[in-house]
MISE-629335 format. One record per atom (N, C-alpha, C): residue number from 1; x negated, y negated, z negated; atom name; residue in one letter. Coordinates in steps of 0.001 Angstrom, whole numbers, padded with zeros to 6 digits, always signed. Each point is the difference from the previous one (the first is absolute). Layout:
<atoms>
> nr  X  Y  Z  atom  rest
> NUM  X  Y  Z  CA  A
...
</atoms>
This chain:
<atoms>
> nr  X  Y  Z  atom  rest
> 1  +177898  -130655  -008145  N  M
> 1  -000007  -000791  +001242  CA  M
> 1  -000925  +000637  +001047  C  M
> 2  -001164  +000442  -000455  N  K
> 2  -000953  +000624  +000913  CA  K
> 2  +000596  +001261  +000616  C  K
> 3  +000711  +000781  -000826  N  K
> 3  +000630  +001219  +000485  CA  K
> 3  +001046  -000310  +001061  C  K
> 4  +000771  -001063  -000209  N  F
> 4  +001020  -000425  +000957  CA  F
> 4  -000629  -000425  +001317  C  F
> 5  -001077  -000776  -000096  N  I
> 5  -000693  -000483  +001209  CA  I
> 5  -000558  +001179  +000807  C  I
> 6  -000610  +000952  -000700  N  N
> 6  -000553  +001175  +000675  CA  N
> 6  +001097  +000806  +000686  C  N
> 7  +001145  +000077  -000653  N  K
> 7  +001129  +000733  +000570  CA  K
> 7  +000496  -000669  +001279  C  K
> 8  +000051  -001325  -000015  N  Q
> 8  +000447  -000743  +001171  CA  Q
> 8  -001002  +000122  +001147  C  Q
> 9  -001285  -000010  -000344  N  R
> 9  -001029  +000172  +001016  CA  R
> 9  +000102  +001373  +000653  C  R
> 10  +000290  +001002  -000820  N  L
> 10  +000146  +001352  +000528  CA  L
> 10  +001198  +000093  +000937  C  L
> 11  +001093  -000659  -000356  N  K
> 11  +001186  -000014  +000854  CA  K
> 11  -000310  -000638  +001351  C  K
> 12  -000737  -001089  -000026  N  I
> 12  -000381  -000688  +001238  CA  I
> 12  -000899  +000898  +000844  C  I
> 13  -000934  +000669  -000656  N  K
> 13  -000903  +000910  +000703  CA  K
> 13  +000774  +001124  +000665  C  K
> 14  +000947  +000580  -000738  N  H
> 14  +000825  +001083  +000552  CA  H
> 14  +000843  -000498  +001168  C  H
> 15  +000576  -001187  -000165  N  F
> 15  +000809  -000575  +001074  CA  F
> 15  -000845  -000198  +001261  C  F
> 16  -001216  -000492  -000175  N  W
> 16  -000891  -000240  +001133  CA  W
> 16  -000324  +001303  +000729  C  W
> 17  -000314  +001038  -000772  N  H
> 17  -000313  +001289  +000608  CA  H
> 17  +001232  +000615  +000677  C  H
> 18  +001141  -000090  -000638  N  Q
> 18  +001206  +000633  +000523  CA  Q
> 18  +000506  -000651  +001275  C  Q
> 19  -000218  -001289  +000149  N  R
> 19  +000571  -000708  +001150  CA  R
> 19  -000580  +000484  +001332  C  R
> 20  -001135  +000692  -000055  N  F
> 20  -000599  +000526  +001220  CA  F
> 20  +000301  +001481  +000215  C  F
> 21  +000793  +000576  -000891  N  L
> 21  +000354  +001416  +000114  CA  L
> 21  +001339  +000183  +000698  C  L
> 22  +000055  +000970  +000896  N  K
> 22  +001267  +000359  +000628  CA  K
> 22  +000765  +001007  -000851  C  K
> 23  -000745  +000778  -000776  N  H
> 23  +000607  +001055  -000813  CA  H
> 23  -000329  -000217  -001472  C  H
> 24  +000999  +000239  -000847  N  H
> 24  -000196  -000139  -001436  CA  H
> 24  +000395  +001264  -000753  C  H
> 25  +000226  +001069  +000727  N  D
> 25  +000498  +001228  -000638  CA  D
> 25  -000741  +001233  +000507  C  D
> 26  -001287  -000130  +000228  N  F
> 26  -000785  +001118  +000521  CA  F
> 26  -000496  +000891  -001141  C  F
> 27  -000289  +001252  +000330  N  T
> 27  -000457  +000989  -000977  CA  T
> 27  -001475  +000314  +000239  C  T
> 28  -000820  -000200  -001025  N  I
> 28  -001430  +000290  +000087  CA  I
> 28  -000293  +001321  -000698  C  I
> 29  -000568  +000937  +000745  N  I
> 29  -000452  +001275  -000553  CA  I
> 29  -001514  -000124  -000148  C  I
> 30  -000471  -000232  -001217  N  S
> 30  -001410  -000313  -000223  CA  S
> 30  -000644  +000965  -000988  C  S
> 31  -001284  +000258  +000204  N  N
> 31  -000726  +000899  -000895  CA  N
> 31  -000491  -000688  -001274  C  N
> 32  +000174  -001319  -000066  N  N
> 32  -000374  -000711  -001223  CA  N
> 32  +000825  -001281  -000122  C  N
> 33  -000496  -000958  -000798  N  C
> 33  +000784  -001195  -000312  CA  C
> 33  +000073  -001037  +001124  C  C
> 34  -000548  +000307  +001166  N  W
> 34  +000074  -000961  +001098  CA  W
> 34  +001451  -000362  +000315  C  W
> 35  +000864  +000987  -000021  N  G
> 35  +001411  -000260  +000272  CA  G
> 35  +000596  -000926  -001044  C  G
> 36  -000278  +000274  -001260  N  T
> 36  +000495  -000838  -001094  CA  T
> 36  -000445  -001441  +000187  C  T
> 37  -001281  -000190  +000247  N  R
> 37  -000551  -001346  +000151  CA  R
> 37  +000542  -000713  +001233  C  R
> 38  +000303  +000756  +001034  N  T
> 38  +000561  -000611  +001206  CA  T
> 38  +001407  -000506  -000264  C  T
> 39  +000820  +000806  -000655  N  Y
> 39  +001340  -000466  -000372  CA  Y
> 39  -000093  -001245  -000894  C  Y
> 40  -000913  +000015  -000951  N  Q
> 40  -000159  -001139  -000903  CA  Q
> 40  -000483  -001239  +000742  C  Q
> 41  -000861  +000204  +000961  N  K
> 41  -000530  -001122  +000787  CA  K
> 41  +001131  -000750  +000702  C  K
> 42  +000962  +000770  +000504  N  F
> 42  +001119  -000612  +000714  CA  F
> 42  +001184  -000310  -000904  C  F
> 43  -000058  +000451  -001248  N  G
> 43  +001089  -000281  -000935  CA  G
> 43  +001294  +000686  +000380  C  G
> 44  -000094  +001235  +000500  N  I
> 44  +001195  +000746  +000394  CA  I
> 44  +000114  +001281  -000825  C  I
> 45  +001218  +000535  -000145  N  P
> 45  +000214  +001190  -000841  CA  P
> 45  -000738  +001228  +000532  C  P
> 46  -000332  +000905  -000907  N  Y
> 46  -000618  +001259  +000377  CA  Y
> 46  +001029  +000895  +000684  C  Y
> 47  -000205  +000250  +001275  N  S
> 47  +000882  +000920  +000734  CA  S
> 47  -000708  +001333  +000186  C  S
> 48  -000713  +000399  -001021  N  S
> 48  -000796  +001219  +000053  CA  S
> 48  -000343  +000421  -001424  C  S
> 49  -000077  +001309  -000253  N  P
> 49  -000391  +000462  -001340  CA  P
> 49  -001503  +000034  -000218  C  P
> 50  -000788  -000229  +001042  N  F
> 50  -001452  +000122  -000092  CA  F
> 50  -000617  -001268  -000590  C  F
> 51  +000348  -000259  -001270  N  Q
> 51  -000426  -001224  -000666  CA  Q
> 51  -000828  +000318  -001241  C  Q
> 52  -001087  -000759  -000174  N  S
> 52  -000819  +000085  -001207  CA  S
> 52  -000461  +001421  -000292  C  S
> 53  -000432  +000682  +001043  N  L
> 53  -000481  +001369  -000135  CA  L
> 53  -001059  +000254  +001065  C  L
> 54  -000643  +001161  -000076  N  F
> 54  -000876  +000409  +001090  CA  F
> 54  +000161  +001488  +000242  C  F
> 55  -000357  +000419  +001205  N  I
> 55  +000114  +001402  +000407  CA  I
> 55  -001320  +000394  +000648  C  I
> 56  -000545  +001125  -000409  N  F
> 56  -001238  +000455  +000617  CA  F
> 56  +000238  +000318  +001475  C  F
> 57  -001031  -000285  +000800  N  A
> 57  +000121  +000049  +001460  CA  A
> 57  +000541  +001320  +000550  C  A
> 58  -000491  +001172  -000424  N  P
> 58  +000542  +001256  +000560  CA  P
> 58  +001501  +000139  -000246  C  P
> 59  +000439  -000344  -001206  N  D
> 59  +001433  +000068  -000308  CA  D
> 59  +000786  -000997  +000841  C  D
> 60  -000540  -001213  +000133  N  F
> 60  +000712  -001036  +000737  CA  F
> 60  +000211  +000401  +001453  C  F
> 61  -001037  +000541  +000619  N  L
> 61  +000125  +000411  +001403  CA  L
> 61  +001005  +001142  +000146  C  L
> 62  -000020  +000929  -000922  N  N
> 62  +000970  +001095  +000056  CA  N
> 62  +001424  -000527  -000162  C  N
> 63  +000164  -000983  -000885  N  L
> 63  +001327  -000556  -000250  CA  L
> 63  +000558  -000741  +001206  C  L
> 64  -000826  -000796  +000654  N  I
> 64  +000528  -000830  +001087  CA  I
> 64  -000005  +000702  +001354  C  I
> 65  -000576  +001180  +000076  N  T
> 65  +000119  +000793  +001224  CA  T
> 65  +001414  +000564  +000036  C  T
> 66  +000735  -000280  +001066  N  D
> 66  +001422  +000359  +000057  CA  D
> 66  +000726  -000581  -001205  C  D
> 67  -000215  -001283  -000237  N  F
> 67  +000536  -000661  -001182  CA  F
> 67  +001521  +000010  -000020  C  F
> 68  +000538  +000218  -001183  N  S
> 68  +001443  -000007  -000202  CA  S
> 68  +000301  -000416  -001430  C  S
> 69  +001077  -000747  -000176  N  V
> 69  +000424  -000407  -001341  CA  V
> 69  +000325  +001222  -000849  C  V
> 70  +000370  +001078  +000644  N  D
> 70  +000310  +001228  -000730  CA  D
> 70  -001200  +000534  -000777  C  D
> 71  -001200  -000420  +000386  N  K
> 71  -001210  +000459  -000681  CA  K
> 71  -000251  -000729  -001326  C  K
> 72  +000763  -001037  -000277  N  L
> 72  -000349  -000924  -001073  CA  L
> 72  +000647  +000282  -001347  C  L
> 73  +000365  +001224  -000245  N  T
> 73  +000563  +000379  -001296  CA  T
> 73  -001120  +000392  -000965  C  T
> 74  -000075  -000695  -001124  N  I
> 74  -000980  +000346  -001032  CA  I
> 74  +000533  +001174  -000807  C  I
> 75  -000756  +001083  -000031  N  E
> 75  +000460  +001212  -000682  CA  E
> 75  -000493  +000103  -001432  C  E
> 76  -001145  -000611  -000283  N  K
> 76  -000537  +000068  -001369  CA  K
> 76  -001121  -001008  -000161  C  K
> 77  -000481  -000133  -001234  N  F
> 77  -001155  -000831  -000290  CA  F
> 77  -001065  +000849  -000680  C  F
> 78  -001254  -000343  +000272  N  I
> 78  -001110  +000732  -000590  CA  I
> 78  -000980  -000979  -000632  C  I
> 79  -000940  +000524  -000757  N  S
> 79  -001069  -000815  -000570  CA  S
> 79  -001229  +000093  +000899  C  S
> 80  -000967  -000835  -000235  N  Y
> 80  -001186  -000006  +000853  CA  Y
> 80  -000733  +001342  -000034  C  Y
> 81  +000063  +000701  -001142  N  E
> 81  -000681  +001294  -000111  CA  E
> 81  +000513  +001016  +001004  C  E
> 82  +001259  -000163  +000412  N  D
> 82  +000614  +000953  +000934  CA  D
> 82  -000063  -000472  +001452  C  D
> 83  -000624  -001143  +000228  N  S
> 83  -000087  -000529  +001361  CA  S
> 83  -001010  +000789  +000822  C  S
> 84  +000333  +000235  +001259  N  K
> 84  -000957  +000663  +000899  CA  K
> 84  -001152  -000933  +000359  C  K
> 85  +000146  -001287  -000348  N  Y
> 85  -001049  -000980  +000255  CA  Y
> 85  -000707  -000398  -001303  C  Y
> 86  -000030  +000891  -000950  N  K
> 86  -000592  -000288  -001300  CA  K
> 86  -001441  -000479  +000128  C  K
> 87  -000773  +000652  +000852  N  T
> 87  -001410  -000386  +000179  CA  T
> 87  -000114  -001417  +000540  C  T
> 88  +000827  -000334  +001008  N  E
> 88  -000027  -001349  +000575  CA  E
> 88  +000415  -001047  -001032  C  E
> 89  +000990  +000339  -000828  N  L
> 89  +000456  -000933  -001028  CA  L
> 89  -001105  -000275  -001020  C  L
> 90  -000735  +001027  -000338  N  E
> 90  -001100  -000166  -000955  CA  E
> 90  -001112  -000864  +000597  C  E
> 91  -000269  +000181  +001287  N  K
> 91  -001031  -000815  +000655  CA  K
> 91  +000351  -001484  -000015  C  K
> 92  +001294  -000290  +000127  N  E
> 92  +000463  -001390  +000036  CA  E
> 92  +000377  -000521  -001389  C  E
> 93  -000266  +000811  -001032  N  N
> 93  +000347  -000347  -001382  CA  N
> 93  +001500  -000185  -000207  C  N
> 94  +000784  +000563  +000885  N  L
> 94  +001448  -000098  -000134  CA  L
> 94  +000548  +001052  -000962  C  L
> 95  -000843  +000930  -000390  N  D
> 95  +000425  +000988  -000992  CA  D
> 95  +000247  -000649  -001357  C  D
> 96  -000525  -001205  -000181  N  K
> 96  +000188  -000721  -001258  CA  K
> 96  +001273  -000844  +000005  C  K
> 97  +000648  -000069  +001152  N  E
> 97  +001249  -000756  +000115  CA  E
> 97  +001181  +000919  -000330  C  E
> 98  +000867  -000475  -000856  N  D
> 98  +001160  +000802  -000390  CA  D
> 98  +001209  -000431  +000834  C  D
> 99  +000190  +000652  +001138  N  Y
> 99  +001114  -000348  +000873  CA  Y
> 99  +000666  +001283  +000512  C  Y
> 100  +001271  -000074  +000394  N  P
> 100  +000705  +001197  +000481  CA  P
> 100  -000391  +000372  +001432  C  P
> 101  +000007  +001281  +000282  N  I
> 101  -000261  +000522  +001341  CA  I
> 101  +001210  +000816  +000424  C  I
> 102  +000697  -000483  +001025  N  G
> 102  +001183  +000699  +000496  CA  G
> 102  -000365  +000980  +001098  C  G
> 103  +000751  +001086  +000065  N  I
> 103  -000231  +001019  +001024  CA  I
> 103  +001235  +000110  +000891  C  I
> 104  -000200  -000201  +001315  N  L
> 104  +001092  +000135  +000959  CA  L
> 104  +000203  +001462  +000393  C  L
> 105  +001025  +000237  +000789  N  K
> 105  +000350  +001352  +000436  CA  K
> 105  -001171  +000734  +000647  C  K
> 106  -000768  -000733  +000815  N  D
> 106  -001092  +000628  +000748  CA  D
> 106  -001316  +000042  -000779  C  D
> 107  +000035  -000415  -001265  N  G
> 107  -001201  +000019  -000821  CA  G
> 107  -000771  -001304  -000021  C  G
> 108  +000446  -000996  +000754  N  T
> 108  -000657  -001305  +000003  CA  T
> 108  -000026  -000586  -001401  C  T
> 109  -001167  -000488  -000404  N  E
> 109  -000145  -000650  -001297  CA  E
> 109  +000160  -001510  +000154  C  E
> 110  +000927  -000561  -000755  N  L
> 110  +000200  -001448  -000038  CA  L
> 110  -000626  -000519  -001282  C  L
> 111  -001065  -000756  +000125  N  H
> 111  -000715  -000501  -001171  CA  H
> 111  +000533  -001390  -000358  C  H
> 112  +000929  -000017  -000958  N  F
> 112  +000671  -001234  -000399  CA  F
> 112  -000896  -000793  -000959  C  F
> 113  -001072  -000542  +000536  N  L
> 113  -001050  -000625  -000797  CA  L
> 113  +000502  -001157  -000856  C  L
> 114  +000992  -000726  +000476  N  H
> 114  +000460  -001199  -000704  CA  H
> 114  +001329  +000199  -000719  C  H
> 115  +000301  +001242  -000349  N  Y
> 115  +001212  +000315  -000746  CA  Y
> 115  -000374  +000613  -001343  C  Y
> 116  +000771  -000336  -001021  N  K
> 116  -000284  +000510  -001346  CA  K
> 116  +000586  +001391  -000236  C  K
> 117  +001203  +000228  +000533  N  T
> 117  +000682  +001257  -000294  CA  T
> 117  +000502  +000675  +001273  C  T
> 118  +000186  +001307  -000080  N  A
> 118  +000555  +000757  +001118  CA  A
> 118  +001443  -000431  +000270  C  A
> 119  +000733  -000330  -001066  N  E
> 119  +001401  -000410  +000152  CA  E
> 119  +000107  -001275  +000827  C  E
> 120  -000862  -000959  -000290  N  D
> 120  +000010  -001261  +000747  CA  D
> 120  -000402  +000227  +001453  C  D
> 121  -001035  +000811  +000211  N  A
> 121  -000461  +000299  +001365  CA  A
> 121  +001097  +000693  +000802  C  A
> 122  +000655  +000968  -000605  N  L
> 122  +001051  +000748  +000701  CA  L
> 122  +001182  -000899  +000337  C  L
> 123  +000399  -000839  -000946  N  D
> 123  +001138  -000897  +000223  CA  D
> 123  -000273  -000963  +001153  C  D
> 124  -001155  -000636  -000018  N  K
> 124  -000323  -000972  +001058  CA  K
> 124  -000210  +000711  +001338  C  K
> 125  -000617  +001154  +000002  N  W
> 125  -000205  +000760  +001231  CA  W
> 125  +001346  +000323  +000653  C  W
> 126  +000922  +000564  -000770  N  N
> 126  +001293  +000414  +000551  CA  N
> 126  +000817  -001192  +000496  C  N
> 127  -000034  -001103  -000728  N  R
> 127  +000761  -001180  +000423  CA  R
> 127  -000556  -000576  +001292  C  R
> 128  -001300  +000024  +000143  N  R
> 128  -000619  -000587  +001192  CA  R
> 128  +000064  +000920  +001200  C  R
> 129  +000084  +001294  -000224  N  V
> 129  +000224  +000931  +001112  CA  V
> 129  +001302  -000363  +000712  C  V
> 130  +001000  -000388  -000770  N  K
> 130  +001307  -000344  +000569  CA  K
> 130  -000039  -001288  +000818  C  K
> 131  -001022  -000817  -000190  N  R
> 131  -000105  -001266  +000738  CA  R
> 131  -000725  +000151  +001333  C  R
> 132  -000551  +001159  +000259  N  M
> 132  -000790  +000189  +001217  CA  M
> 132  +000855  -000143  +001249  C  M
> 133  -000644  -000437  +001088  N  N
> 133  +000689  -000118  +001282  CA  N
> 133  -000914  +000517  +001109  C  N
> 134  +000471  -000090  +001228  N  D
> 134  -000756  +000594  +001108  CA  D
> 134  -001042  -000936  +000602  C  D
> 135  -000163  -001206  -000556  N  K
> 135  -001082  -000900  +000452  CA  K
> 135  -001226  +000291  -000871  C  K
> 136  -000729  +001033  +000367  N  M
> 136  -001070  +000507  -000853  CA  M
> 136  -001392  -000386  +000490  C  M
> 137  -000850  -000341  -000972  N  I
> 137  -001416  -000248  +000232  CA  I
> 137  -000773  +001044  -000804  C  I
> 138  -000909  +000705  +000653  N  F
> 138  -000825  +000998  -000676  CA  F
> 138  -001407  -000579  -000167  C  F
> 139  -000460  -000032  -001240  N  K
> 139  -001310  -000589  -000302  CA  K
> 139  -000901  +001015  -000691  C  K
> 140  -001260  +000054  +000442  N  F
> 140  -000982  +000936  -000528  CA  F
> 140  -001304  -000762  -000205  C  F
> 141  -000936  +000590  -000750  N  S
> 141  -001335  -000588  -000148  CA  S
> 141  -000998  +001113  -000286  C  S
> 142  -001278  -000366  -000059  N  D
> 142  -001040  +001033  -000019  CA  D
> 142  -000462  +000433  -001396  C  D
> 143  +000743  -000340  -001030  N  G
> 143  -000328  +000451  -001347  CA  G
> 143  +000792  +001234  -000392  C  G
> 144  -000025  +000326  -001292  N  Y
> 144  +000817  +001085  -000543  CA  Y
> 144  -000222  +001327  +000720  C  Y
> 145  -001264  +000426  +000071  N  A
> 145  -000372  +001294  +000597  CA  A
> 145  +000292  +000061  +001494  C  A
> 146  -000042  -001143  +000656  N  S
> 146  +000188  -000026  +001451  CA  S
> 146  -001302  +000398  +000695  C  S
> 147  +000105  +000301  +001288  N  D
> 147  -001180  +000299  +000816  CA  D
> 147  +000324  -000297  +001458  C  D
> 148  -000992  +000169  +000872  N  D
> 148  +000184  -000316  +001419  CA  D
> 148  +001149  +000789  +000619  C  D
> 149  +000107  +001270  -000366  N  A
> 149  +001030  +000856  +000592  CA  A
> 149  +001397  -000486  -000366  C  A
> 150  +000180  -000444  -001234  N  L
> 150  +001315  -000482  -000428  CA  L
> 150  +000342  -001325  +000668  C  L
> 151  -001004  -000851  +000199  N  I
> 151  +000238  -001269  +000691  CA  I
> 151  +000367  +000250  +001459  C  I
> 152  -000666  +000944  +000620  N  E
> 152  +000348  +000393  +001374  CA  E
> 152  +001419  +000548  +000051  C  E
> 153  +000328  +000804  -000985  N  R
> 153  +001339  +000604  -000060  CA  R
> 153  +001077  -001067  -000173  C  R
> 154  -000291  -000997  -000847  N  F
> 154  +000948  -001090  -000191  CA  F
> 154  +000225  -000749  +001303  C  F
> 155  -001077  -000292  +000698  N  D
> 155  +000103  -000749  +001248  CA  D
> 155  +000818  +000751  +001050  C  D
> 156  -000015  +001311  -000066  N  A
> 156  +000709  +000819  +000993  CA  A
> 156  +001486  +000165  -000312  C  A
> 157  +000437  -000427  -001178  N  L
> 157  +001414  +000144  -000347  CA  L
> 157  +000867  -000826  +000951  C  L
> 158  +001173  +000504  +000336  N  P
> 158  +000840  -000662  +001012  CA  P
> 158  +000836  -001162  -000527  C  P
> 159  -000587  -000821  -000861  N  Y
> 159  +000708  -001151  -000542  CA  Y
> 159  -000546  -001261  +000649  C  Y
> 160  +000885  -000821  +000503  N  K
> 160  -000430  -001208  +000710  CA  K
> 160  -000642  -000997  -000954  C  K
> 161  +000577  -000159  -001185  N  H
> 161  -000472  -001019  -000934  CA  H
> 161  -000772  +000650  -001143  C  H
> 162  -001274  +000176  +000254  N  K
> 162  -000890  +000569  -001006  CA  K
> 162  -001305  -000786  -000005  C  K
> 163  -000641  -000015  -001149  N  I
> 163  -001232  -000760  -000142  CA  I
> 163  -000893  +000676  -001029  C  I
> 164  -001298  +000006  +000270  N  C
> 164  -000959  +000647  -000885  CA  C
> 164  -001191  -000932  -000210  C  C
> 165  -000281  -000338  -001257  N  F
> 165  -001125  -000873  -000330  CA  F
> 165  -001210  +000851  -000361  C  F
> 166  -001145  -000311  +000602  N  T
> 166  -001204  +000790  -000242  CA  T
> 166  -001229  -000890  -000168  C  T
> 167  -001014  +000565  -000674  N  A
> 167  -001280  -000683  -000167  CA  A
> 167  -000999  +000423  +001068  C  A
> 168  +000476  +000792  +000938  N  K
> 168  -000829  +000503  +001098  CA  K
> 168  +000752  -000230  +001308  C  K
> 169  -000713  -000319  +001030  N  A
> 169  +000645  -000260  +001290  CA  A
> 169  +000386  +001301  +000693  C  A
> 170  +001209  +000011  +000542  N  Y
> 170  +000480  +001106  +000824  CA  Y
> 170  +000570  -000617  +001277  C  Y
> 171  -000849  -000465  +000907  N  P
> 171  +000468  -000747  +001173  CA  P
> 171  +000940  +000781  +000911  C  P
> 172  -000006  +001315  -000100  N  H
> 172  +000862  +000812  +000861  CA  H
> 172  +001385  +000223  -000601  C  H
> 173  +000226  -000467  -001230  N  L
> 173  +001287  +000208  -000660  CA  L
> 173  +000805  -001301  -000029  C  L
> 174  +001186  +000026  +000548  N  K
> 174  +000805  -001211  +000159  CA  K
> 174  +000559  -000538  -001306  C  K
> 175  +000271  +000872  -000949  N  S
> 175  +000655  -000455  -001232  CA  S
> 175  -000973  -000518  -001046  C  S
> 176  -001294  +000167  +000212  N  V
> 176  -001004  -000356  -001001  CA  V
> 176  -000345  -001493  +000046  C  V
> 177  -000022  -000590  -001196  N  V
> 177  -000486  -001368  -000164  CA  V
> 177  -001278  +000082  -000825  C  V
> 178  -001108  -000297  +000638  N  Y
> 178  -001314  +000092  -000641  CA  Y
> 178  -000255  -001248  -000833  C  Y
> 179  -000158  +000184  -001305  N  M
> 179  -000270  -001110  -000917  CA  M
> 179  -001493  +000009  -000319  C  M
> 180  -000752  -000745  +000773  N  D
> 180  -001454  +000066  -000097  CA  D
> 180  -000556  -000473  -001336  C  D
> 181  +000770  -000750  -000770  N  R
> 181  -000472  -000453  -001300  CA  R
> 181  -000260  +001166  -000955  C  R
> 182  +000582  +001162  +000299  N  F
> 182  -000149  +001170  -000866  CA  F
> 182  -000961  +001052  +000561  C  F
> 183  -000729  -000334  +001051  N  R
> 183  -000816  +001014  +000663  CA  R
> 183  -001067  +000598  -000928  C  R
> 184  -000455  -000774  -000986  N  Q
> 184  -001000  +000518  -000933  CA  Q
> 184  +000630  +000870  -001084  C  Q
> 185  +001294  -000169  -000208  N  N
> 185  +000711  +000753  -001052  CA  N
> 185  +000323  +001428  +000411  C  N
> 186  +000193  +000189  +001307  N  G
> 186  +000401  +001312  +000476  CA  G
> 186  +001494  +000209  +000042  C  G
> 187  +000751  -000924  -000592  N  K
> 187  +001458  +000050  +000053  CA  K
> 187  +000549  -001386  -000322  C  K
> 188  +001209  -000267  +000446  N  V
> 188  +000611  -001294  -000292  CA  V
> 188  +000556  +000006  -001419  C  V
> 189  +000083  -001171  -000580  N  E
> 189  +000542  -000157  -001343  CA  E
> 189  +000828  -001280  -000048  C  E
> 190  +001168  +000082  -000622  N  L
> 190  +000869  -001178  -000115  CA  L
> 190  +000185  -000666  +001358  C  L
> 191  +000311  +000815  +001000  N  E
> 191  +000070  -000519  +001366  CA  E
> 191  +001057  -001070  +000192  C  E
> 192  +001000  -000038  -000890  N  W
> 192  +001054  -001001  +000118  CA  W
> 192  -000516  -001414  -000270  C  W
> 193  -001137  -000108  -000644  N  K
> 193  -000569  -001322  -000251  CA  K
> 193  -000638  -000606  +001246  C  K
> 194  -000381  +000864  +000943  N  Y
> 194  -000808  -000462  +001132  CA  Y
> 194  +000618  +000303  +001363  C  Y
> 195  +001157  +000655  +000022  N  D
> 195  +000550  +000436  +001294  CA  D
> 195  +000285  -001153  +000947  C  D
> 196  +000349  -001167  -000546  N  R
> 196  +000326  -001143  +000868  CA  R
> 196  -001182  -000442  +000857  C  R
> 197  -001209  +000371  -000418  N  K
> 197  -001193  -000355  +000774  CA  K
> 197  -000210  +000944  +001185  C  K
> 198  +000746  +001089  +000000  N  Y
> 198  -000211  +001024  +001023  CA  Y
> 198  +001220  +000264  +000879  C  Y
> 199  +001172  -000300  -000515  N  I
> 199  +001215  +000226  +000790  CA  I
> 199  +000982  -001155  -000210  C  I
> 200  +000917  -000126  +000937  N  N
> 200  +001100  -000942  -000151  CA  N
> 200  +001206  +000801  -000473  C  N
> 201  +000261  -000048  -001303  N  L
> 201  +001088  +000797  -000569  CA  L
> 201  +001358  -000372  +000578  C  L
> 202  +000218  -001279  +000226  N  H
> 202  +001290  -000428  +000570  CA  H
> 202  +000235  +000672  +001351  C  H
> 203  -000981  -000051  +000861  N  S
> 203  +000141  +000592  +001336  CA  S
> 203  +000203  +001516  -000092  C  S
> 204  -000758  +000632  -000898  N  F
> 204  +000096  +001438  -000173  CA  F
> 204  +001405  +000402  -000452  C  F
> 205  +000531  -000692  -000985  N  I
> 205  +001334  +000313  -000518  CA  I
> 205  +001081  -000388  +001006  C  I
> 206  -000158  -001115  +000676  N  N
> 206  +001005  -000451  +000963  CA  N
> 206  +000134  +000938  +001197  C  N
> 207  -001007  +000834  +000218  N  A
> 207  +000042  +000934  +001129  CA  A
> 207  +000853  +001228  -000297  C  A
> 208  +000518  +000090  -001230  N  L
> 208  +000835  +001149  -000364  CA  L
> 208  +001237  +000080  +000891  C  L
</atoms>
């Protein structure tokens, strides 16, 4: 009974969030799980393959510069020992996590943190690539080997609908949302839990 009640509450919550949305089929290109959590928040299908994974900042910026769906072919999978970000993974204790790492055509590493097998990651990635559309939102943040130069570079990209969450203020950058609760951390964490305090997601998405 409790499970049924919770399910009904979730349906009501999704209905409430969706009723203020003009679009229900947008594609989020995100460097971490923010996109996943946003789709879940609204209770709408994933129209993007960038789910339950993370991408280190240098790779992410290279991937979305002159972005094209043609770039999204996974050519192989590697282990953490072969990652060019091995040192960063060890610092974050992610070297102890057994998850697949996909490699795109341009060398971008897709860290499928919440997937058990390469087969599952590849299957879901390919199916969701086919769901993508031209209503795209590009999302970035200041973790995963990011720095000031990469944040500046992201802000300069010619995409109208882009957003970057940071633990440091960048008043001269239009796409940056400064999350002051993380200023002592040096980077944002789990930004999807707190974004509603800093932005109006409905308005942002409706502007697509």
